[in-house]
N, C-alpha and C positions, 0 to 999 in steps of 0.2 A: 504494500500500500504506500502511496505517495503522501508525504506530510505536506502541510500547508507551507512550511518553510522551503522545502525542496521545490514545490510547485512555483512559488514566487521567484525563487532564484533562477529556475529554468525558464521562467517567463520573461527574464531580463528586465524585471521591474526596477525602476529608479530606486537606488538604495535608500534615500530619505523616506520614500513612501513605504518601502519594506519595513523600515524601523518603526514608523508610525503605526503600521498595522500590528506589529508586535506589542506595542504599548497599549493598543486597544484590546487585543485578545487576552492579555494577561489578567486584567480585572474581570473580563467576561468569564474566564474559567472559574475564578473564585465565586463570582455571582451565581454561576450554574450550580456549584457545589452547595451554596447557601440555599438556593431555591429547592434543591432536591431534598433538603432536610429542614424545610421552612417551619414545619410544625414543632421542631426541636430547638429552633433558634428564635430570638426575639426580633423577628423582622416582619411579622404579620400585623395587620391592623393600621390604625391611623397614627400619624406622627404628631398630630395636634399642631400642625402648621400649614401654611398655604404657600404655593409657589408664586412666581411673578404673574402668572395668569389668573391668580385668585382661586386656584383649584386646591382642594384638600390634598395634602401630600400623604402618601403611605410611608411607613418606616422604610420599606424597601426602596422607595424613590430616593430618600435621603442617603441611605447607605450606598446605593449604587452610584449616585452622583458624586459622592465623596471619593469613592474608590477610583472612578475614571479620572477625576481631577488629579488625584494623588499620583496615579500612574503616568498620565500624560505630562505632568509637570517635570518628570524626569527625562522626557524625550528631547534630545538636543535639536531636533528638526521641527519641533512644534513651538510656535511663538505665542499662541493663545488658543483658548477654547471658548466655545459658546455652548451653553446647555439650555435645554427647555426648562430646567428647574432653577436656573440662576438668572437674575435680572440683568446683570452687566457682563461685559467681556471678562474672561478669566485669564490674566497673563500668566505665563510660565516663567521659569528662571532663565529662559533663553529668548529675550524680547526681540533679538535681531534674526531669529530663525525665519524660514521662508513660508511655513505652512500653518494653516488654521484647521482645527477639528471642530465640527459641530456634531452634537449628539443628543439623543433622547435616551437617557440611561435605562429607563424602564417604560416600555410602551405597553399599555394595558395592565398597569400595576394592580388595579382593583380586582383583577382575576386571580391573583395568587391566593387570596383567601379561600377560594373555592377550587384550587388546584387546576386551573385552566391555563393554557399556553400564553406566555408573555414574551417580550423580546427587548432587544437593544438595537437602536438604529444609529448609524454614524455616516459622516461625510467628511471628505478631506479636500481642501482646495488651497491654492496659493494666494497669499496676501497681495494686495495691490502695491503697497509701499515696499521699500527695500530694507528699512531699518527702523529702529525705535519702537515704542509701544504700539501695539495693534489698535487701530481705531475702528469705529463702527463702519466707516466707509470701506475699510479693507474687507469687511464681512458681507457687505451688501452687493452680492454678485449673482448673476443669473446661474441657474443650476447647470447650464451647459459648460461652466468652468470647473466643475468638479473633476478631480483627478482619481478619486476612488470613493466608493460608497458601498454600504452593505448593512446587513442586520444579522443578529444572532437570535435564533428562536429557541426558547427554553421549553421544550415539550417532552414527548416520550423519549426523545434524544435531544442533545444540544447541537444545533446545526448553524454554521456560519455560511451565509450566502453573500457573495461580494462580486464587485467588478472593479477593474482598473481601466476600463475602456476597451478591454480585449475579451468581451463576452462575459457571461455570468457563470460562476462556478460555485459549487457548494462543498463544504467540508464538515465532517461529523466528528465531534469530540469523543475520543476514547478516554473515559474518565480515569481508568486505572493507570494509564501512562501520562495523562495530561496533555495529549497532543491532538490537533485537528488533522484528519486524514481526508484526502480528496474522495468524495463520494459521488459527485455528478459534475460533468464538465460540459461547457457550451450549452447551457440550458436554453431552450427555446420555448416560449409560451405559445399555445395554440392561437391562431388568428381569430378563431371563434370559440365560444364556450356556451355553457348553459347554466351558469351560476351567477347570480347577482348578490352582492353583499352590501348592505346598508341597514341602518337602524329604522325599520319600518314603523316603529312606535312613534316616530316624529313625522309621519306622513302628512298630517294636517298642516304642518309648518313648512313643508317643502315648497320650492318654486314650482310653478305650473309645469315647466319643462320636465322636471324629475317625476312629477306625478304622472304625466302622460307616458314617460318612458316605462315606469313601473307597470302601468296598465298594459303596455305593449308586451312586456316580459311575461305577463300573466295570461295573455291570450292563447287560445288553442290554435296552433298552426303547425301541422306535421312537417311541412316543407322546410320550416326554419327551426324545427325541434322545440317549439314552444308548446306549453309554458315552460319557462326556465325554473330552476330550483333556487329558492332563497336560502342563503347560508350566511349567518352573521355571528361571529364569535365575540366581537367587542374589543379585539386587539388588532390593530392594523397589520402588525407583523404576521399574525396567524392567518388572518383573512387573505392577505396578499400572498403568503406562501402557498396556500392551497390553490388560489387562482392562478398563480405563476405556473404551477405544475399541471393543473387540470384544465385551465382556460376559464375565464370569467372576468367580471368587472367589480371593482370596489369603488363605492361612491360615498363621499362625505360632503354633502352640499351645504350651501348657506341655508339658514332657517330664519324665522322671525327673531328667535333668541340670539342667534349668531349670524347677523346679516353679511359678514365678511368671511363666513366659514369658520371652522373651529381648529382644523389641523394647521400646524406651523410649516411655513415654506422651508425654512433652513434645516429643521431637525427631522422632519417626517416626509414632506412631499418631494423635496428635491432628491434626497437619496433614493426613494422608491421609484421616482420617475426616471432617474439615471439607470437603475437596474432594469426596469421594464423595457425601456428603449433598447438596451443592450441585449435583451432577450427577445426582441422582435415585436414588443407590444407598444402601447401608447399611453400617454398621460396628458391630461388637459385640466385647466381650471374651469372648464365649461365653455370657454370662448377662445382660449389661447393655449398653445403648447406650454406645458408647465415649466419646462427647462428654459424657456425664453423670458419668463417673468423675472424682473429685477425687483427684489424687495426694497422697501423704504425704511424698515426697522427690523431689528434682529429677531423680534418675536411676532412678526407679521403672520396673520392667518390667511387661509385661502380655502375655497371649495376645491375638491379634487375628484376626477374621474380617471381611474387608472386600471389597466388590465389588457385584455385581448383587443387588438386593434379594431376589428370590426364592431365589437360591442361598444367601445369608447366612441367610435365614429357615429354609431346609431344614437347613443345617449346624447352626445353633444349636438346632433342634428335636431333633436327634440328641444334642447335648450335654445338653439338658434330660432326655432320656429315658434316656441311658446313662451320664451323669456325666462329670466332669472328672478323675477320678483316673487316674493312670498305673499300669500293671500291671508 
């Protein structure tokens, strides 16, 4: 079996990027171990604090965020980090380094209390400036500038799915030896699928275009294999991972409550959009290619439609026809 390290070396990946990935997977391994014995560790439940988004933090959110910050602070190629859980840019001890890492330390953290799959999402890109402390302007880049992106899904096994712009590959953690081994290479997502993933409990708050698309998904039409199946886990990583392999679409639209959408561009949508495009799929905010969107703040939110190309095209055609306004 080929280890992640050997795969990256043989892929002739740029050495700084290789090192950054090592400093990302190190805390991910420890996080995987903690999750597997969560009932025996004090990482379940509320942290009695809120993050920058005003969302209640779980103990696991706080623990994971601290561990990734601690690890990446030691990486000589990482100048700064931005995290979904932290309000401001986090400088490292190497302010003149070239690269920035954005991450969501625990995606779907509320699921750990009921033993459902969760994940970590990350993105690596080069700063705009050449030296000195990283500024917000350094971070506000289109997703097309990402050099690497990926996620770790903590489920029945711990799997790293990543891209450095040379296709999408997955690696499975062998916990007894503490190494990731190549388990799937050059992953291609189907152009079509029969799964749609979104929280239908918010249907009444959805834009008219999303409502019309859902009705389309639920219609009986043998020629297009409809009706489609509704599958929603409540963890973007888990829903995305299933759809990546099987074909499908993940939707998190704007609503009355969240008129600009809820998921963050830099920590969730950009990494997943980079991955899906490398796998032959598509990602959109409903009207524009997701990777072309230039954020104006580090915690900016967005609607997202991501998955199989034909399904995303169909969904966004409904958005164009019926609009994005919520009723």
